[in-house]
C-alpha positions, 0 to 999 in steps of 0.5 A: 378375348381377342387381341388381334381383330379384323373382319377378314382372315387376311386382316388378322394376318396383317395385324399379327405381322405388324404385332399391333395388339387391339386393347380398344375393343371389348372387353379389354377396356375393362381389363386391368392394366396389369393383365394387359401388360402380361399379355403384351409382354407374352406376345412380344415379337422379339423373343429376347424380350418375350417373357419366359414361362418362369417370368410369366409365373412371377408376373404381378398379375399372377402372384399378387392377389390384390392385382387380379380382379375379383370376378367370380364368374367371367364372360367365358364361364357364363358362356359355357354355362349357357352352352351347357344348358342346351345339351341333352341329358346324356351329353351332360352326364358324359361331361360329368364323367370326363370332368371327374377324370381330369387332373387339377392342371387340366381343370385350370382355375375352375376349382378356385372359381367354385370355391369363390362362388360357394360363399359358405364353403358348403361344397355346393352352389345355391341359387343365391350364391350363383346370383351373387356371383353373376351380379358381381360381374355386372350380369343383367340376367333375370332371376328366371334366366339364372334359375334356368342356368341353375337347373341346367347345371344341376344334373341330379336335380338336387336344387344345388350345383355340386363341384362335379356338376360345376366343372362339367358345366364350365369345362373348356369344350376342347376337352371333348376333342380328346379321343381318350376322354371320349373313349373313357366316357363311352366306356362308363356307359357301355358297362359290358364292353359290347360297343353299344350303349343299350337302354338298360345301361343308360337306365343304370347310368341315370340311376347312378346320377340320381335321374329317375324321371327320364325318358330313356327311349327319347334319349337314345332316339335323339342320338341313335342315327341308324335307328337300331335302338342303341348308341354306338361309339360313332353316334356317341362321339357325333353327339359329343362334338355336335354344337362345339366350336369345331363341330363343323370339322373346320376351324377358321383361321380367325378362330385359330389365331384369335387369342383367348386370355384364359388359354394363354394363362392355362396352357392345358386348354390348348 
């Protein structure tokens, strides 16, 4: 959610220098006054009046459950689900591996979000629970579109989304930029440490994830840039970064300076 907005990078700089926050553009009109007050005081140009980290944690929007809006799925999470649905199977499995290695702090509020959507506390999200969560935030997705999101996040084809799958599908994409996470995910597939993911190793990983009916040759061909029949680390990282916000290798000033409320409240994402 952007608080500094302009059509040009120079315009954004001017907005920042003036310190004028834009709460008129979407989605800010629907955001609570308490949340906007928190952002306003966090971005105060005068450091003596700016909130400290402790004061942020003591703000009513943070500590008072009655103040925070009851929205199980916000637009950012829905966007991540849609982005996840376009990924190939190998990338989805790799994200699942990364998600399972992250700490609670790195995951942020996604664990609580999962619990909110999982209305019956079964440990899995059903189609009806996902549909209800989307309906509560005014989503106009059709049942067919919701089912497509469901199928995309359901990596093991069980018919429901378990916790690991949910975290993988809604994880902030900047986690993929961290070299240690990429190395860890690659090593999960490259069992013999040869520096290559072979078709046998990919087959083993697919079985572990409950994927039996997969076209392994096509999975490798999709990533294998030099056509040697296996996936090396550079090919793997190229796949993992493809289609992400910074995949072009160039983050514009606008992307860097526009502030996301979720990132402000969850510094581990930055």
